[in-house]
C-alpha positions as CSV (number, residue, x, y, z in Angstrom):
1,X,24.0,-1.7,-20.3
2,X,20.6,-0.6,-19.0
3,X,20.9,2.9,-17.6
4,X,17.3,3.4,-16.4
5,X,17.3,1.4,-13.2
6,X,15.4,2.8,-10.2
7,X,16.1,1.4,-6.8
8,X,13.8,2.1,-3.8
9,X,15.1,1.5,-0.3
10,X,13.6,2.3,3.1
11,X,11.9,1.1,6.1
12,X,9.1,-1.4,6.0
13,X,5.7,0.0,5.1
14,X,7.1,3.4,4.0
15,X,5.6,3.3,0.5
16,X,8.3,1.8,-1.7
17,X,6.1,-0.7,-3.5
18,X,3.3,1.8,-4.0
19,X,5.7,4.3,-5.4
20,X,7.3,1.7,-7.7
21,X,3.9,0.6,-9.0
22,X,2.9,4.2,-9.7
23,X,6.2,4.8,-11.5
24,X,5.7,1.7,-13.6
25,X,2.2,2.9,-14.5
26,X,3.6,6.3,-15.5
27,X,6.5,4.8,-17.6
28,X,4.4,2.3,-19.4
29,X,4.7,-1.2,-20.8
30,X,8.4,-1.2,-21.4
31,X,9.1,-1.3,-17.6
32,X,10.0,-4.3,-15.5
33,X,9.1,-4.1,-11.8
34,X,11.2,-6.4,-9.7
35,X,10.1,-6.7,-6.1
36,X,12.7,-8.3,-3.8
37,X,9.9,-9.5,-1.5
38,X,8.2,-11.2,-4.4
39,X,11.4,-12.9,-5.6
40,X,12.8,-13.8,-2.2
41,X,9.7,-14.6,-0.2
42,X,7.1,-15.7,-2.6
43,X,9.0,-17.2,-5.6
44,X,11.9,-18.8,-3.7
45,X,10.7,-18.9,0.0
46,X,14.1,-17.8,1.1
47,X,15.1,-16.2,4.4
48,X,16.6,-12.7,4.3
49,X,20.3,-13.7,4.8
50,X,23.6,-12.9,3.0
51,X,24.0,-14.7,-0.3
52,X,20.5,-16.0,-0.6
53,X,19.3,-17.3,-3.9
54,X,17.1,-14.3,-4.7
55,X,20.2,-12.1,-5.3
56,X,21.4,-14.1,-8.3
57,X,17.8,-14.4,-9.7
58,X,17.3,-10.6,-9.5
59,X,20.6,-10.1,-11.2
60,X,19.5,-12.5,-14.0
61,X,16.2,-10.6,-14.3
62,X,18.0,-7.3,-14.6
63,X,20.3,-8.7,-17.3
64,X,17.2,-9.9,-19.2
65,X,15.7,-6.5,-18.8
66,X,18.8,-4.8,-20.3
67,X,17.9,-6.5,-23.6
68,X,14.1,-6.3,-23.5
69,X,12.7,-3.2,-21.6
70,X,13.5,0.5,-21.2
71,X,13.2,0.8,-17.4
72,X,13.7,-1.5,-14.3
């Protein structure tokens, strides 16, 4: 199982995405950046509610990453 998973949590506009992008740049090409906002809002147009579709898609992406990249 993938051991190098970084999760950033915090208030809106506190720098989570910027920090994640900088970390990805630092770690290199074998890094998958998964943005909940990208998946939930832009890819699926889902509301932020319990059990929305983005949860299972993000889980699927993490499982794919386990076989294909070093960091998520």
